C-alpha positions as CSV (number, residue, x, y, z in Angstrom):
1,X,26.9,40.2,-10.4
2,X,25.4,38.1,-7.5
3,X,22.0,39.2,-8.2
4,X,22.2,38.3,-11.9
5,X,23.7,34.9,-10.9
6,X,20.7,34.3,-8.4
7,X,18.1,35.5,-11.3
8,X,19.7,33.1,-13.8
9,X,19.5,30.4,-11.5
10,X,15.9,31.1,-10.5
11,X,14.9,31.1,-14.3
12,X,16.6,27.9,-14.5
13,X,14.4,26.4,-11.7
14,X,11.1,27.7,-13.1
15,X,12.2,26.1,-16.9
16,X,13.0,22.9,-15.0
17,X,9.6,22.4,-13.8
18,X,8.0,23.4,-17.1
19,X,10.2,20.8,-18.8
20,X,9.2,18.1,-16.1
21,X,5.4,19.0,-16.9
22,X,6.1,18.4,-20.8
23,X,8.0,15.1,-20.0
24,X,5.0,13.7,-17.7
25,X,2.5,15.3,-20.5
26,X,4.0,13.0,-23.1
27,X,4.3,10.1,-20.9
28,X,0.7,10.2,-20.1
29,X,-0.3,10.6,-23.5
30,X,1.7,7.5,-24.5
31,X,0.2,5.5,-21.4
32,X,-3.5,6.2,-22.7
33,X,-2.7,5.4,-26.4
34,X,-1.1,2.2,-25.4
35,X,-3.8,1.2,-22.9
36,X,-6.6,1.7,-25.5
37,X,-4.5,-0.1,-28.1
38,X,-4.2,-3.1,-25.8
39,X,-7.9,-3.1,-25.2
40,X,-8.8,-2.9,-28.8
41,X,-6.1,-5.4,-30.1
42,X,-6.4,-7.9,-27.0
43,X,-2.7,-7.4,-26.3
44,X,-2.0,-8.3,-22.4
45,X,1.7,-7.6,-22.8
46,X,1.2,-4.0,-24.0
47,X,-1.2,-3.8,-21.1
48,X,1.4,-4.9,-18.7
49,X,4.0,-2.3,-19.9
50,X,1.2,0.4,-19.4
51,X,0.9,-0.8,-15.7
52,X,4.5,-0.8,-15.1
53,X,5.0,2.7,-16.7
54,X,2.6,4.3,-14.4
55,X,5.5,4.4,-11.9
56,X,7.1,7.2,-14.1
57,X,4.5,9.5,-13.4
58,X,4.3,8.7,-9.8
59,X,7.7,9.6,-9.6
60,X,7.4,12.6,-11.5
61,X,4.6,14.2,-9.6
62,X,6.9,13.4,-6.4
63,X,9.9,15.2,-8.1
64,X,7.9,18.3,-9.1
65,X,6.2,18.5,-5.6
66,X,9.5,18.4,-3.8
67,X,11.2,20.7,-6.3
68,X,8.4,23.3,-6.0
69,X,8.5,23.6,-2.4
70,X,12.2,23.9,-2.3
71,X,11.8,26.8,-4.8
72,X,9.1,28.5,-2.8
73,X,11.1,28.3,0.5
74,X,14.3,29.4,-1.1
75,X,12.9,32.3,-3.4
76,X,9.7,33.3,-2.0
77,X,8.1,33.8,-5.1
78,X,5.2,36.5,-5.5
79,X,2.5,36.8,-8.2
80,X,3.1,35.3,-11.5
81,X,6.0,33.3,-10.4
82,X,4.1,31.7,-7.5
83,X,1.2,30.8,-9.6
84,X,3.5,29.2,-12.1
85,X,5.0,27.0,-9.2
86,X,1.8,26.3,-7.7
87,X,0.2,25.5,-11.0
88,X,2.9,22.9,-12.0
89,X,2.0,21.2,-8.5
90,X,-1.8,21.0,-9.8
91,X,-0.9,20.0,-13.4
92,X,1.4,17.3,-12.3
93,X,-1.3,15.9,-10.0
94,X,-4.0,15.9,-12.8
95,X,-1.2,14.0,-15.1
96,X,-0.6,11.4,-12.4
97,X,-4.2,10.6,-12.4
98,X,-4.4,10.4,-16.2
99,X,-1.7,7.7,-15.7
100,X,-3.7,6.1,-13.1
101,X,-6.9,5.9,-15.5
102,X,-4.8,4.6,-18.4
103,X,-3.5,1.9,-15.9
104,X,-7.2,0.9,-14.8
105,X,-7.9,0.6,-18.6
106,X,-5.0,-1.7,-19.1
107,X,-5.8,-3.9,-15.9
108,X,-9.2,-4.8,-17.5
109,X,-7.5,-6.1,-21.0
110,X,-7.5,-9.7,-20.0
111,X,-11.1,-9.8,-18.5
112,X,-12.3,-8.2,-21.8
113,X,-10.5,-10.4,-23.8
114,X,-11.8,-13.3,-22.2
115,X,-15.3,-12.4,-23.3
116,X,-14.8,-10.7,-26.6
117,X,-17.7,-8.3,-27.4
118,X,-18.8,-6.8,-30.7
119,X,-16.6,-4.6,-32.8
120,X,-18.7,-1.6,-32.6
121,X,-18.3,-1.2,-28.8
122,X,-14.4,-1.1,-29.4
123,X,-14.9,1.4,-32.1
124,X,-16.8,3.5,-29.7
125,X,-14.1,3.2,-26.9
126,X,-11.7,4.2,-29.7
127,X,-13.5,7.0,-30.8
128,X,-14.2,8.2,-27.2
129,X,-10.3,7.9,-26.2
130,X,-9.5,10.1,-29.6
131,X,-11.5,12.7,-28.3
132,X,-9.9,12.6,-24.7
133,X,-6.4,12.4,-26.2
134,X,-7.1,15.2,-28.6
135,X,-8.2,17.2,-25.6
136,X,-4.9,16.5,-23.5
137,X,-2.7,17.1,-26.3
138,X,-4.4,20.5,-27.2
139,X,-4.3,21.5,-23.4
140,X,-0.5,20.4,-23.2
141,X,0.0,22.6,-26.5
142,X,-1.5,25.7,-24.6
143,X,0.6,25.0,-21.5
144,X,3.7,25.3,-23.7
145,X,2.6,28.2,-25.6
146,X,0.6,30.0,-23.2
147,X,-1.8,30.9,-25.6
148,X,-4.8,31.0,-23.4
149,X,-7.0,32.3,-25.9
150,X,-7.2,29.0,-27.5
151,X,-8.9,27.6,-24.2
152,X,-12.3,28.1,-25.4
153,X,-12.1,24.7,-27.4
154,X,-11.7,22.8,-24.0
155,X,-15.2,23.0,-22.8
156,X,-16.8,22.3,-26.2
157,X,-14.6,19.2,-26.5
158,X,-15.4,18.1,-23.1
159,X,-19.0,18.3,-23.9
160,X,-18.5,16.0,-26.9
161,X,-16.5,13.6,-24.8
162,X,-19.4,13.5,-22.1
163,X,-22.1,13.1,-24.9
164,X,-20.1,10.2,-26.6
165,X,-19.7,8.6,-23.1
166,X,-23.3,8.7,-22.5
167,X,-24.2,7.3,-25.7
168,X,-21.8,4.3,-24.9
169,X,-23.0,3.9,-21.6
170,X,-26.4,3.4,-23.0
171,X,-25.2,1.0,-25.7
172,X,-23.4,-1.2,-23.2
173,X,-26.3,-1.4,-20.9
174,X,-28.5,-2.5,-24.1
175,X,-26.1,-5.5,-24.4
176,X,-26.3,-6.3,-21.0
177,X,-30.1,-6.4,-20.8
178,X,-30.0,-8.5,-24.2
179,X,-27.9,-11.4,-23.2
180,X,-26.8,-12.1,-19.3
181,X,-23.6,-13.4,-20.7
182,X,-22.6,-9.7,-21.8
183,X,-23.0,-8.3,-18.1
184,X,-19.4,-9.2,-16.9
185,X,-17.4,-8.1,-20.0
186,X,-19.8,-5.0,-20.6
187,X,-19.1,-4.1,-16.8
188,X,-15.5,-4.0,-17.6
189,X,-15.8,-1.9,-20.8
190,X,-18.2,0.3,-18.6
191,X,-15.3,1.0,-16.2
192,X,-13.0,1.6,-19.3
193,X,-15.2,4.1,-20.6
194,X,-15.6,5.9,-17.5
195,X,-11.9,6.0,-16.9
196,X,-11.8,7.5,-20.7
197,X,-14.2,10.0,-19.7
198,X,-12.5,11.1,-16.7
199,X,-9.1,11.8,-18.7
200,X,-11.2,14.4,-20.5
201,X,-12.1,16.2,-17.1
202,X,-8.4,16.2,-16.1
203,X,-7.5,17.8,-19.3
204,X,-10.4,20.6,-18.3
205,X,-8.9,20.7,-14.8
206,X,-5.4,21.4,-16.6
207,X,-6.5,24.2,-18.9
208,X,-8.3,25.8,-16.0
209,X,-4.9,25.9,-14.1
210,X,-3.2,27.2,-17.1
211,X,-5.7,30.1,-17.7
212,X,-5.1,30.9,-13.8
213,X,-1.4,31.0,-14.2
214,X,-1.4,33.3,-17.0
215,X,-4.2,35.6,-16.1
216,X,-4.3,35.5,-12.3
217,X,-8.0,34.8,-12.8
218,X,-10.3,31.6,-12.5
219,X,-11.9,30.5,-15.6
220,X,-15.5,31.5,-15.7
221,X,-17.7,28.7,-14.5
222,X,-20.1,28.4,-17.3
223,X,-21.3,25.0,-17.0
224,X,-21.0,22.0,-14.6
225,X,-18.6,19.0,-15.1
226,X,-19.9,15.7,-15.7
227,X,-21.9,13.4,-17.9
228,X,-25.7,12.5,-17.9
229,X,-25.4,9.0,-16.7
230,X,-26.5,10.2,-13.4
231,X,-29.8,10.5,-14.8
232,X,-29.9,6.8,-15.8
233,X,-29.5,6.2,-12.2
234,X,-26.2,3.8,-12.5
235,X,-23.2,6.0,-12.7
236,X,-22.8,5.7,-8.8
237,X,-21.9,1.9,-9.5
238,X,-18.9,2.9,-11.4
239,X,-16.3,4.3,-9.3
240,X,-13.5,6.3,-10.9
241,X,-10.7,4.4,-9.3
């Protein structure tokens, strides 16, 4: 009877970690959506909300880390269970970074609003953000279902995100070269675009972690990550954070 109680309690602890990851994932999605809406609609109030909401993800990551360490020390898990627990630590770290990236976009809303740019640039940012958000949502769905056979879409969409980011990067550079007055606002938009592109990279990281949790193997490294702006020679001037 005691062993049944222990197993039941252990299962509840593992379910708790999964629920916290799901909650963090939903919160990260909302932060990204609201950060882009604040940028496109020039809404500094919404931007401030996004910045404040980042504390929720920071706390979520700390809570998962603490809980996972306690479970490892108390239960001494092996095989799948150990991968599950370590995986939640890795995924929570990626989700926390997604929140940081959304916050970074929100912080630039006022600066971009002061020098309003052509609508086409904001449409490009919206399209890039929609791709990154779709990537994140689908990865979190895979985490919930553990349907790793669906993970193939991740790298294809990440390629699309990288290609769209590179195109937007070039477009922004063109505006900057055409008129020096565009340099400051377009630089802020470049930072925003890079932050959005990095959200797609973190979604890919999560997919790789899920694959490892389920299969015990690393997802084959078929291609390098990253965009093509290195070839332009300027991406090193755009720090991720």
